[in-house]
C-alpha positions in Angstrom: 0.0 0.0 0.0 1.3 3.4 -0.8 2.0 5.6 2.1 0.6 8.7 0.6 -2.9 8.4 -0.8 -2.9 11.7 -2.6 0.0 10.5 -4.8 -2.2 7.6 -6.0 -4.8 9.9 -7.2 -2.4 12.3 -8.9 -0.6 9.6 -10.8 -3.7 8.5 -12.6 -2.9 8.0 -16.2 -5.4 9.1 -18.7 -6.6 6.2 -20.7 -7.5 6.6 -24.3 -10.8 5.1 -25.2 -10.5 1.9 -27.2 -11.7 1.9 -30.7 -15.0 0.2 -31.1 -14.8 -2.4 -33.8 -18.0 -3.3 -35.3 -18.2 -7.0 -35.9 -20.4 -8.3 -38.7 -23.0 -10.8 -37.5 -21.8 -14.2 -38.2 -24.3 -16.3 -40.0 -24.8 -19.7 -38.5 -24.7 -22.5 -40.9 -28.1 -23.9 -41.5 -28.7 -27.5 -40.5 -29.2 -29.7 -43.3 -32.4 -31.6 -42.9 -32.5 -35.3 -43.4 -34.5 -36.0 -46.6 -37.7 -37.9 -46.1 -38.1 -41.3 -47.5 -40.5 -41.4 -50.4 -44.0 -42.6 -49.5 -44.7 -45.9 -50.9 -47.8 -46.5 -53.0 -49.3 -48.8 -50.3 -48.9 -46.2 -47.6 -50.3 -43.5 -49.8 -53.4 -45.8 -50.4 -53.7 -46.4 -46.7 -53.7 -42.6 -45.9 -56.3 -42.0 -48.6 -58.6 -44.7 -47.1 -58.2 -43.2 -43.6 -59.0 -39.7 -44.9 -62.1 -41.0 -46.7 -63.3 -42.8 -43.5 -62.7 -39.7 -41.4 -64.6 -37.5 -43.8 -67.5 -39.9 -43.9 -67.7 -40.2 -40.1 -67.5 -36.4 -39.7 -70.3 -35.9 -42.3 -72.5 -38.5 -40.4 -71.8 -36.7 -37.1 -72.7 -33.3 -38.5 -76.0 -34.8 -40.0 -76.8 -36.4 -36.6 -76.2 -33.1 -34.8 -78.2 -31.2 -37.4 -81.2 -33.5 -36.8 -80.9 -33.1 -33.1 -80.8 -29.3 -33.4 -83.8 -29.3 -35.8 -85.8 -31.4 -33.3 -84.9 -29.1 -30.4 -85.9 -26.1 -32.5 -89.3 -27.6 -33.4 -90.0 -28.5 -29.8 -89.2 -25.0 -28.6 -91.4 -23.6 -31.4 -94.3 -25.9 -30.4 -93.9 -25.0 -26.7 -94.0 -21.3 -27.6 -97.2 -21.8 -29.7 -98.8 -23.7 -26.8 -98.0 -20.9 -24.4 -99.4 -18.3 -26.9 -102.6 -20.3 -27.3 -103.0 -20.6 -23.5 -102.5 -16.9 -23.1 -105.0 -16.1 -25.8 -107.6 -18.5 -24.3 -107.0 -16.9 -20.9 -107.5 -13.4 -22.4 -110.6 -14.6 -24.1 -112.0 -16.0 -20.9 -111.2 -12.9 -19.0 -112.8 -10.7 -21.7 -115.9 -12.9 -21.6 -116.2 -12.6 -17.8 -115.7 -8.9 -18.1 -118.4 -8.6 -20.7 -120.8 -10.6 -18.4 -120.0 -8.3 -15.5 -120.6 -5.3 -17.6 -123.9 -6.6 -18.8 -124.9 -7.4 -15.2 -123.9 -3.9 -14.0 -125.8 -2.3 -16.9 -128.9 -4.4 -15.9 -128.5 -3.3 -12.3 -128.1 0.3 -13.2 -131.1 0.2 -15.5 -133.1 -1.6 -12.8 -132.1 1.0 -10.2 -133.0 3.9 -12.5 -136.4 2.3 -13.1 -136.9 1.7 -9.4 -135.9 5.3 -8.6 -138.2 6.7 -11.2 -141.1 4.7 -9.8 -140.4 5.8 -6.3 -140.3 9.5 -7.4 -143.6 9.1 -9.0 -145.3 7.4 -6.0 -143.9 9.3 -3.1 -142.4 12.7 -3.3 -139.4 13.1 -1.0 -140.1 15.2 2.1 -138.2 18.4 2.2 -135.4 18.5 4.8 -136.2 20.2 8.1 -133.7 22.8 9.2 -133.1 22.7 12.9 -131.5 25.8 14.5 -129.4 25.3 17.5 -129.7 27.4 20.6 -126.4 29.2 21.2 -127.4 30.3 24.6 -127.8 26.7 25.8 -124.2 25.9 24.9 -122.8 29.0 26.7 -124.7 28.0 29.9 -123.2 24.5 29.8 -119.7 25.9 29.4 -120.1 28.3 32.3 -121.0 25.6 34.7 
C-alpha cells in the first residue's frame, strides 16, 4: 500500500478510449435436414382410405347433430305456440267474464233507475227540516 494516498490519485494515467470495432454478424450455418423417405404406394393408399373414412364419419356426425338441433328447435317452437294459445284463451275467458260483469252492471243500473223513477212518482221526498241550534244553551253549559 502506498504511504501517501494523494499520490495515488495524482498519478492516474489518462486512458484513451478503445476503438470500437463493429463485428459483422456471423451467420450460423443452416442445419441440413435429413431428406424424407419417399412414400410408398401402399402407404399412400392407406392414408387415402383413412381420410375417406374420417370425412364420412364427420359428415355423419354433422348430420346427426343437425337432426338433433332441428328437433330441439321444433319442440321449442311448439312449446312457444302452446304458451301463446294458452295466453289467448285466458285473455278470451277474462274478456268474456268482463263482458258478463258489464252486462250485469248495466242491468242493475237500468233496474235502479227504473226503481228510482217509480219511487219518485209514487212518493215525493219530504223536504229536509232545518233545525236551528240554541247558542245560549251551549254557553250556559260551558259556564258551569
